[in-house]
C-alpha positions in Angstrom: -2.3 198.8 -9.6 -5.7 200.5 -11.0 -8.3 199.9 -13.2 -7.1 201.6 -16.1 -10.1 203.0 -17.6 -11.8 203.7 -13.6 -8.8 204.1 -11.6 -10.9 201.3 -8.8 -7.7 199.4 -7.0 -9.9 196.3 -6.6 -10.2 193.2 -9.2 -11.6 189.5 -9.1 -10.9 186.7 -11.3 -13.5 183.7 -12.1 -13.5 180.7 -11.0 -13.2 178.4 -14.6 -14.9 175.6 -13.5 -18.0 177.3 -11.1 -19.1 180.7 -13.3 -20.5 182.0 -9.9 -17.4 181.3 -7.2 -14.8 184.6 -7.7 -11.9 185.6 -6.1 -11.3 189.3 -5.1 -7.6 191.0 -4.4 -6.0 194.1 -4.5 -2.2 194.9 -5.0 -0.4 195.0 -2.7 3.4 196.0 -3.6 3.1 194.4 -7.1 1.3 190.7 -5.9 -2.3 190.5 -5.4 -3.6 189.9 -2.1 -7.3 188.3 -1.8 -9.3 189.4 0.1 -10.3 186.5 2.0 -7.7 183.9 1.8 -9.2 181.1 -0.4 -8.5 177.6 0.3 -5.5 176.4 -2.9 -7.2 174.1 -3.7 -10.0 176.2 -5.0 -7.7 179.2 -6.1 -7.6 179.2 -10.3 -3.9 179.3 -11.5 -3.1 183.0 -11.2 -0.6 183.9 -14.4 0.0 187.0 -16.5 -2.8 185.1 -18.7 -5.7 185.0 -16.4 -8.8 186.9 -16.8 -9.1 189.9 -14.4 -12.0 191.9 -13.9 -12.3 195.4 -12.3 -15.1 195.4 -9.1 -16.0 198.8 -10.3 -16.6 199.6 -14.2 -17.0 196.5 -17.2 -13.2 196.7 -17.2 -11.8 193.5 -17.9 -8.7 192.0 -19.7 -5.1 189.8 -18.9 -3.4 190.4 -15.3 -0.3 191.2 -17.9 -2.5 194.6 -18.9 -2.6 195.7 -15.6 1.2 195.4 -14.8 1.4 197.8 -17.5 -0.9 200.4 -16.8 
């Protein structure tokens, strides 16, 4: 999956409890693969409604939007 604006394949999620903590990932076979495996307790819930951010440009949106693109 790629960013609908710039075509980047790298994304991140923000930790809802710590605005400075992010979790970088890419999609492989339609599933997110995190760059560094986060501890399960620190990983925010990942769902179709998760706010996802592009690592290269200003695009952000729901995970479901990336699956459609």
